C-alpha positions as CSV (number, residue, x, y, z in Angstrom):
1,M,-3.7,-29.4,-5.4
2,S,-2.7,-26.4,-7.5
3,S,-1.0,-28.7,-10.1
4,I,-4.1,-30.9,-10.3
5,L,-6.3,-27.8,-10.8
6,A,-4.0,-26.5,-13.5
7,S,-3.8,-29.8,-15.3
8,A,-7.6,-30.2,-15.2
9,A,-8.1,-26.7,-16.6
10,K,-5.6,-27.4,-19.4
11,Q,-7.2,-30.7,-20.4
12,N,-10.6,-28.9,-20.4
13,Q,-9.1,-26.1,-22.6
14,N,-7.8,-28.7,-25.1
15,A,-11.1,-30.5,-25.2
16,T,-13.0,-27.3,-25.6
17,S,-10.8,-26.3,-28.6
18,Q,-11.6,-29.6,-30.3
19,N,-15.3,-29.2,-29.5
20,D,-15.3,-25.8,-31.1
21,A,-14.3,-27.4,-34.4
22,T,-16.6,-30.4,-34.3
23,N,-19.7,-29.5,-32.2
24,P,-19.9,-26.0,-30.6
25,A,-22.9,-27.1,-28.5
26,L,-20.5,-29.3,-26.4
27,N,-18.4,-26.2,-25.4
28,T,-19.3,-26.0,-21.7
29,G,-17.0,-24.7,-18.9
30,Y,-15.4,-27.4,-16.7
31,I,-16.1,-27.0,-12.9
32,V,-14.2,-29.1,-10.4
33,P,-16.4,-31.2,-8.1
34,Q,-17.3,-30.1,-4.6
35,T,-15.0,-32.8,-3.1
36,F,-12.0,-31.1,-4.7
37,R,-13.0,-27.7,-3.3
38,D,-13.4,-29.3,0.2
39,A,-10.0,-30.9,-0.1
40,L,-8.4,-27.6,-1.2
41,A,-10.0,-25.9,1.8
42,C,-8.6,-28.5,4.1
43,H,-5.1,-28.2,2.7
44,L,-5.2,-24.4,3.0
45,Y,-6.5,-24.5,6.6
46,M,-3.8,-27.0,7.5
47,L,-1.1,-24.8,5.9
48,Y,-2.5,-21.7,7.6
49,T,-2.5,-23.4,11.0
50,I,1.2,-24.4,10.6
51,M,2.2,-21.0,9.4
52,I,0.3,-19.1,12.1
53,L,1.9,-21.3,14.8
54,M,5.4,-20.6,13.4
55,E,4.9,-16.9,13.1
56,S,3.5,-16.7,16.6
57,E,6.4,-18.6,18.0
58,I,8.9,-16.4,16.2
59,K,7.2,-13.3,17.5
60,A,7.2,-14.7,21.0
61,D,10.9,-15.4,20.7
62,K,11.6,-11.9,19.7
63,S,9.6,-10.5,22.6
64,L,11.6,-12.7,25.0
65,G,14.9,-11.4,23.8
66,N,16.6,-14.4,22.2
67,T,19.3,-15.0,24.9
68,K,22.5,-16.5,23.6
69,R,23.3,-20.1,24.6
70,K,26.6,-21.8,25.0
71,G,28.0,-25.3,24.3
72,N,26.3,-28.0,22.3
73,K,22.9,-26.3,22.8
74,S,24.0,-23.4,20.6
75,Q,24.4,-25.7,17.6
76,Q,21.0,-27.2,18.3
77,V,19.4,-23.8,18.4
78,K,21.0,-22.8,15.1
79,E,19.8,-26.0,13.5
80,G,16.3,-25.6,14.9
81,A,16.2,-22.0,13.6
82,Q,17.3,-23.0,10.2
83,Y,14.7,-25.8,10.1
84,I,12.0,-23.3,11.0
85,Q,13.2,-20.8,8.4
86,N,13.2,-23.5,5.7
87,S,9.7,-24.4,6.7
88,R,8.5,-20.8,6.6
89,E,9.8,-20.4,3.1
90,A,8.3,-23.6,1.9
91,C,4.9,-22.9,3.4
92,A,5.0,-19.3,2.0
93,S,5.8,-20.6,-1.5
94,A,3.0,-23.1,-1.2
95,M,0.5,-20.5,-0.1
96,L,1.5,-18.2,-3.0
97,A,1.1,-21.1,-5.5
98,A,-2.4,-21.8,-4.0
99,S,-3.5,-18.1,-4.2
100,H,-2.2,-17.9,-7.8
101,A,-4.0,-21.0,-8.8
102,M,-7.2,-19.8,-7.3
103,A,-6.9,-16.5,-9.2
104,V,-5.9,-18.0,-12.6
105,Y,-8.4,-20.9,-12.6
106,K,-11.3,-19.3,-10.8
107,S,-13.7,-20.1,-13.6
108,N,-12.9,-23.8,-13.2
109,L,-12.8,-23.7,-9.4
110,W,-15.9,-21.8,-8.5
111,K,-19.5,-22.1,-9.9
112,R,-20.2,-19.2,-12.2
113,G,-16.8,-17.8,-11.2
114,V,-18.0,-16.5,-7.8
115,P,-15.3,-17.4,-5.3
116,D,-15.9,-18.6,-1.7
117,E,-14.6,-15.7,0.4
118,N,-13.9,-18.0,3.4
119,I,-11.4,-20.0,1.3
120,I,-9.7,-17.3,-0.8
121,S,-9.2,-15.2,2.3
122,I,-7.0,-17.8,4.0
123,P,-3.8,-16.9,2.1
124,C,-4.4,-13.2,2.8
125,R,-4.9,-13.9,6.5
126,I,-1.5,-15.4,6.9
127,A,0.1,-12.8,4.6
128,Y,-1.0,-10.1,7.2
129,Q,0.9,-12.0,9.9
130,M,4.0,-12.3,7.6
131,L,3.9,-8.5,6.9
132,E,3.7,-7.8,10.6
133,N,6.9,-9.7,11.2
134,S,8.7,-7.9,8.3
135,T,10.0,-5.2,10.6
136,G,13.2,-4.5,8.6
137,A,15.2,-5.6,5.5
138,I,16.5,-8.8,7.1
139,A,13.2,-9.6,8.9
140,R,11.3,-9.0,5.6
141,K,13.5,-11.6,3.9
142,L,13.1,-14.1,6.7
143,A,9.4,-13.6,7.0
144,S,9.0,-13.8,3.2
145,G,7.4,-10.3,3.1
146,D,7.7,-10.1,-0.7
147,I,5.7,-13.3,-1.1
148,A,3.1,-12.0,1.3
149,M,2.5,-8.9,-0.8
150,Q,2.4,-11.1,-3.9
151,I,-0.3,-13.2,-2.3
152,I,-2.5,-10.2,-1.5
153,A,-1.9,-8.7,-4.9
154,S,-2.8,-12.0,-6.7
155,T,-6.0,-12.2,-4.7
156,L,-7.0,-8.6,-5.4
157,D,-6.2,-9.1,-9.1
158,S,-8.7,-11.9,-9.4
159,T,-11.7,-10.6,-7.4
160,D,-13.0,-7.5,-5.6
161,C,-14.9,-9.3,-2.9
162,L,-12.0,-8.9,-0.4
163,L,-11.0,-5.4,-1.2
164,N,-12.7,-3.8,1.8
165,T,-11.3,-6.5,4.1
166,V,-7.7,-6.0,2.7
167,V,-8.0,-2.2,3.0
168,S,-9.2,-2.4,6.6
169,A,-6.4,-4.8,7.5
170,L,-3.7,-2.6,5.9
171,V,-4.9,0.6,7.6
172,D,-5.1,-1.2,10.9
173,M,-1.5,-2.6,10.5
174,M,-0.3,0.8,9.5
175,H,-1.7,2.2,12.7
176,S,0.0,-0.5,14.8
177,F,3.4,-0.9,13.0
178,E,5.7,1.9,11.8
179,H,7.3,-0.3,9.2
180,M,4.0,-1.0,7.3
181,A,3.7,2.3,5.4
182,P,6.4,1.6,2.8
183,L,5.1,-2.0,2.4
184,A,1.5,-0.8,1.8
185,A,2.7,1.7,-0.8
186,E,4.8,-1.0,-2.5
187,L,1.7,-3.3,-2.4
188,C,-0.3,-0.7,-4.3
189,C,2.2,-0.9,-7.1
190,L,2.0,-4.7,-7.3
191,V,-1.7,-4.7,-8.1
192,K,-2.0,-5.1,-11.9
193,Q,-3.2,-2.1,-13.9
194,D,-6.5,-2.5,-15.7
195,L,-7.6,0.9,-17.1
196,A,-10.9,-0.5,-18.3
197,N,-12.4,-0.8,-14.8
198,S,-9.7,0.8,-12.6
199,R,-8.8,-2.6,-11.1
200,G,-5.2,-1.5,-10.9
201,N,-6.1,1.6,-8.9
202,K,-8.8,0.2,-6.6
203,L,-6.5,-0.5,-3.7
204,T,-4.7,2.8,-3.9
205,I,-7.9,4.8,-4.1
206,E,-9.6,2.9,-1.3
207,L,-6.6,3.4,1.0
208,L,-6.5,7.1,0.3
209,R,-10.3,7.3,1.0
210,E,-9.9,5.4,4.2
211,I,-7.0,7.6,5.4
212,G,-9.2,10.6,4.5
213,R,-11.8,9.3,6.9
214,L,-9.4,9.0,9.8
215,D,-10.6,10.9,12.9
216,G,-7.7,13.2,13.6
217,G,-9.5,14.9,16.5
218,A,-8.7,12.0,18.9
219,A,-5.0,12.1,18.1
220,S,-4.2,14.9,20.5
221,A,-1.3,15.2,22.8
222,S,-3.5,14.1,25.7
223,D,-4.6,11.0,23.9
224,T,-3.9,7.7,25.7
225,S,-5.5,5.2,23.4
226,G,-2.6,5.0,20.9
227,K,-4.4,6.9,18.1
228,A,-1.7,9.6,18.1
229,S,1.1,7.2,17.4
230,G,-1.2,5.4,14.9
231,I,-1.6,8.6,12.9
232,K,2.1,9.1,13.0
233,N,2.7,5.6,11.5
234,V,0.1,6.2,8.8
235,A,1.4,9.6,7.6
236,P,4.6,8.2,5.8
237,F,2.3,6.2,3.5
238,L,1.3,9.4,1.7
239,N,4.9,10.3,1.0
240,E,5.8,6.9,-0.3
241,L,2.7,6.7,-2.4
242,A,3.2,10.2,-3.9
243,E,6.7,9.1,-5.0
244,K,5.6,5.8,-6.5
245,K,2.2,6.8,-8.1
246,P,2.2,10.6,-8.4
247,Q,-0.4,10.8,-11.1
248,L,-3.0,8.7,-9.3
249,V,-2.4,10.6,-6.0
250,L,-2.8,13.9,-7.9
251,E,-6.1,12.8,-9.3
252,H,-7.4,11.9,-5.8
253,I,-5.6,14.5,-3.7
254,S,-9.0,15.8,-2.6
255,L,-9.5,12.7,-0.5
256,I,-6.8,13.7,2.0
257,L,-6.7,17.5,1.7
258,P,-9.3,17.9,4.6
259,H,-6.6,16.7,7.0
260,L,-4.7,20.0,6.3
261,H,-7.3,21.6,8.6
262,G,-7.1,18.8,11.2
263,E,-5.2,18.5,14.4
264,P,-2.5,15.9,13.8
265,Y,0.6,17.8,12.5
266,N,2.0,14.5,11.2
267,L,-0.6,14.2,8.5
268,R,-0.3,17.9,7.6
269,S,3.4,17.5,7.2
270,A,3.0,14.3,5.2
271,I,0.5,16.0,2.9
272,V,2.8,18.9,2.4
273,I,5.7,16.7,1.5
274,A,3.5,14.6,-0.8
275,I,2.4,17.8,-2.6
276,G,6.1,18.6,-3.2
277,H,6.6,15.2,-4.8
278,L,3.5,15.7,-7.0
279,L,4.6,19.2,-8.2
280,I,8.1,17.9,-9.0
281,S,6.7,14.9,-10.9
282,C,4.2,17.2,-12.8
283,S,7.1,19.4,-13.9
284,S,9.3,16.5,-15.0
285,E,6.8,14.1,-16.5
286,G,4.0,16.5,-17.6
287,C,1.2,14.5,-15.7
288,G,-0.6,13.5,-18.9
289,H,-3.9,11.6,-19.0
290,V,-5.5,13.3,-16.0
291,N,-9.0,12.2,-15.2
292,E,-11.9,13.8,-13.3
293,N,-12.2,13.0,-9.6
294,E,-14.9,13.5,-7.1
295,S,-14.1,17.1,-6.1
296,G,-13.7,18.4,-9.6
297,I,-10.2,19.7,-8.8
298,I,-9.0,18.1,-12.1
299,G,-11.3,18.0,-15.1
300,G,-11.8,15.8,-18.1
301,D,-10.3,16.0,-21.5
302,D,-11.6,19.5,-22.3
303,S,-9.2,22.2,-21.4
304,K,-7.1,19.7,-19.6
305,A,-3.9,21.8,-19.7
306,N,-5.7,24.8,-18.2
307,K,-7.3,22.8,-15.4
308,L,-4.1,21.0,-14.6
309,A,-2.4,24.5,-14.3
310,D,-5.2,25.6,-12.0
311,T,-4.7,22.5,-9.9
312,K,-0.9,23.1,-9.6
313,D,-1.7,26.7,-8.6
314,K,-4.0,25.5,-5.8
315,L,-1.2,23.2,-4.6
316,Y,1.3,26.0,-4.6
317,D,-1.2,28.1,-2.7
318,I,-1.5,25.4,-0.1
319,L,2.3,25.5,0.4
320,L,2.2,29.2,0.7
321,E,-0.6,29.1,3.3
322,H,1.0,26.4,5.6
323,V,4.3,28.1,5.9
324,Y,2.6,29.8,8.8
325,D,1.2,26.5,10.2
326,V,0.8,26.4,14.0
327,S,3.2,23.4,14.2
328,S,6.9,24.1,13.8
329,Y,7.3,20.6,12.3
330,T,4.9,21.4,9.5
331,R,6.5,24.8,8.9
332,V,9.8,23.0,8.5
333,A,8.2,20.5,6.1
334,V,6.8,23.3,4.0
335,I,10.1,25.2,3.8
336,K,12.0,22.0,2.9
337,T,9.4,21.3,0.2
338,W,10.1,24.8,-1.3
339,A,13.8,24.0,-1.2
340,S,13.2,20.7,-3.0
341,L,11.1,22.5,-5.7
342,I,13.8,25.0,-6.2
343,Q,16.5,22.4,-6.4
344,A,14.5,20.4,-8.9
345,Q,13.8,23.5,-10.9
346,S,10.1,23.0,-10.5
347,L,9.3,26.4,-9.1
348,P,7.4,28.7,-11.5
349,I,9.0,32.1,-12.0
350,D,5.9,33.9,-10.7
351,K,6.3,32.1,-7.4
352,L,10.0,33.0,-6.9
353,I,9.5,36.4,-5.3
354,P,6.7,35.2,-2.9
355,V,8.8,32.2,-1.8
356,T,11.9,34.4,-1.3
357,K,9.9,36.8,0.9
358,L,8.5,33.9,2.9
359,A,12.0,32.5,3.5
360,I,13.2,35.9,4.6
361,D,10.2,36.3,6.9
362,R,10.7,32.8,8.4
363,L,14.2,33.8,9.5
364,Q,12.4,35.6,12.3
365,D,10.6,32.4,13.4
366,K,10.6,31.6,17.1
367,T,11.8,28.0,16.4
368,V,15.4,27.3,15.6
369,M,14.8,24.5,13.2
370,V,12.5,26.7,11.1
371,R,15.0,29.5,10.9
372,R,17.7,26.9,10.0
373,S,15.5,25.5,7.2
374,A,14.7,29.0,5.9
375,M,18.4,29.7,5.5
376,Q,18.6,26.7,3.1
377,V,16.0,28.1,0.6
378,R,18.2,29.5,-2.1
């Protein structure tokens, strides 16, 4: 179906080029008939059903423990597993080709270029399941996790109608699975950059905004609903994203700073570590082309250097403040961040004496791991 759509679009392009030279009035966009769209939807649903059954069966086998078998049955099991794996790879490649075709030829597939959300969301729905099963390096390869991220990125590059759905799904998966934070950060880098309308930044910004809206008050030690563990799984996403896209995170740091006054120490520690990555990146790369964000923490083109310096001072002040955080884990994160800044030669001279005093003061901390971390600041 993807090949047919590509061939039809190419033939129409050639015909349009000829009409431009002979009769411009005949230059009309080609739209596939409704029967083709119905057939494409049927193929996608069939492929989705096959893939969801395979992924569910594999997940069930993992939960049961995969007991070893002896004799001739062992060879049969290996052959069956290899067949399932080949089928998974073939289905994943087919779904990627379909999502890519729907993205590239959307003007020929949909009337007025407005896609049918029920159809274009099918590849993303199975991609979520594939990412859930990508629990490690080996499982990621077996579950075609890279293809799953390419499917989602291709869909987001072509349209914005599924952005909120994808963001909600990613945040929910980060809550439920501890391996999802690095994958979500990597997915943010796969979305193509389009500075004209911020298409390349839309997923990153919306994820940061959604994390900023998380209710940290329910993630207390007495929480039994799983929100505490969910916050713990989400926190590493900030660290990964700050390393991969420091300039963008710096521009929208105001979206997550309110969590510094929240209850979950995991988020406070993650934000502190992310600030360290941002300051190191600013010192090494210069952080040029900084734009204005919602809070006004970074300004426009006028006095950009001065406003960037003010922003860096505010971030340094945050680190100075949270060295006395109520959580020993956050205090350790702050001290380790100071040590990283010193090692990367990113610590301003005027901050050297205050940081030294803080490190000496934390040698009297009641927690052993804080005292041990303070001894490493040099």
